[in-house]
LUMMIZA-949702 format. One record per residue (C-alpha): x, z, y; residue in three letters. Coordinates in steps of 0.25 Angstrom, whole numbers, always signed. Example, Ala and Ser with C-alpha at 12.3 -4.5 7.8 and 13.67 -1.06 7.14 Angstrom:
residues 2
+-------+-------+-------+-----+
|     x |     z |     y |   r |
+-------+-------+-------+-----+
|   +49 |   +31 |   -18 | ALA |
|   +55 |   +29 |    -4 | SER |
+-------+-------+-------+-----+
//
This chain:
residues 86
+-------+-------+-------+-----+
|     x |     z |     y |   r |
+-------+-------+-------+-----+
|    -8 |  +100 |   -25 | MET |
|    +5 |   +98 |   -32 | PRO |
|    +7 |  +100 |   -47 | ASN |
|   +11 |  +114 |   -50 | GLY |
|   +24 |  +111 |   -57 | ARG |
|   +29 |  +105 |   -44 | TYR |
|   +27 |  +118 |   -36 | LEU |
|   +38 |  +126 |   -43 | SER |
|   +49 |  +115 |   -40 | GLN |
|   +57 |  +117 |   -27 | THR |
|   +66 |  +107 |   -20 | VAL |
|   +81 |  +111 |   -19 | ASP |
|   +85 |  +107 |    -5 | PRO |
|  +100 |  +106 |   -10 | LYS |
|   +97 |   +95 |   -20 | LYS |
|   +98 |   +81 |   -16 | GLN |
|   +85 |   +73 |   -14 | LYS |
|   +82 |   +59 |   -15 | SER |
|   +71 |   +48 |   -14 | VAL |
|   +70 |   +34 |   -18 | HIS |
|   +63 |   +24 |    -9 | ILE |
|   +59 |   +11 |   -15 | TYR |
|   +56 |    -1 |    -6 | VAL |
|   +50 |   -14 |   -11 | ALA |
|   +56 |   -27 |    -6 | THR |
|   +44 |   -35 |   -11 | TRP |
|   +30 |   -33 |   -16 | PHE |
|   +22 |   -41 |   -26 | PRO |
|   +16 |   -54 |   -21 | GLU |
|    +1 |   -49 |   -22 | TRP |
|    +4 |   -38 |   -12 | GLN |
|   +10 |   -47 |    -2 | ASP |
|    -2 |   -56 |    -3 | HIS |
|   -11 |   -43 |    -1 | VAL |
|    -4 |   -39 |   +11 | VAL |
|    -5 |   -53 |   +17 | VAL |
|   -20 |   -52 |   +14 | ILE |
|   -22 |   -38 |   +21 | ILE |
|   -14 |   -43 |   +33 | LYS |
|   -24 |   -55 |   +34 | GLU |
|   -36 |   -46 |   +32 | ALA |
|   -31 |   -36 |   +43 | TYR |
|   -40 |   -35 |   +56 | ASP |
|   -31 |   -31 |   +68 | THR |
|   -43 |   -28 |   +76 | GLU |
|   -49 |   -18 |   +66 | LYS |
|   -35 |   -14 |   +61 | GLU |
|   -41 |   -15 |   +47 | LYS |
|   -40 |   -24 |   +35 | VAL |
|   -53 |   -32 |   +32 | ASP |
|   -56 |   -28 |   +17 | ASP |
|   -65 |   -40 |   +15 | GLN |
|   -55 |   -50 |   +20 | LYS |
|   -44 |   -44 |   +11 | VAL |
|   -53 |   -45 |    -1 | CYS |
|   -56 |   -59 |    +2 | GLU |
|   -41 |   -63 |    +4 | LEU |
|   -38 |   -56 |    -9 | LEU |
|   -48 |   -64 |   -16 | GLN |
|   -44 |   -77 |   -10 | ALA |
|   -30 |   -74 |   -15 | GLN |
|   -34 |   -69 |   -29 | GLY |
|   -28 |   -55 |   -26 | LEU |
|   -42 |   -47 |   -27 | ILE |
|   -40 |   -47 |   -42 | LYS |
|   -27 |   -40 |   -42 | ASP |
|   -29 |   -26 |   -45 | LYS |
|   -18 |   -22 |   -36 | HIS |
|   -22 |   -29 |   -23 | ALA |
|   -34 |   -21 |   -19 | MET |
|   -26 |    -7 |   -20 | PRO |
|   -15 |   -14 |   -12 | PHE |
|   -25 |   -18 |    -1 | VAL |
|   -30 |    -3 |    -1 | GLN |
|   -16 |    +2 |    +2 | LEU |
|   -17 |    -4 |   +16 | PHE |
|   -29 |    +4 |   +19 | LYS |
|   -23 |   +17 |   +18 | VAL |
|   -26 |   +24 |   +31 | PRO |
|   -15 |   +27 |   +41 | ASP |
|    -5 |   +17 |   +35 | THR |
|    +0 |    +5 |   +42 | PRO |
|    -6 |    -8 |   +37 | LEU |
|    +6 |   -17 |   +39 | PHE |
|   +20 |   -12 |   +42 | TYR |
|   +28 |   -20 |   +52 | THR |
+-------+-------+-------+-----+
//
């Protein structure tokens, strides 16, 4: 439920509206490595990522200790989102 202070605000349709969209042109190197690992662990027959294989590959590259790696891997498990954009 929205905060009560926003309920009284209205949008003036005559005023100009704008939005800022930011697009990254590169990502940190560790994220690129994690995406490659997820691609390697993806099973096309089951259409799933093998978690065990992901952990093994992350440990082999020393990324399992990175506190950002596992939450980034979990982002790929969100239901109804494509795993890899083409």
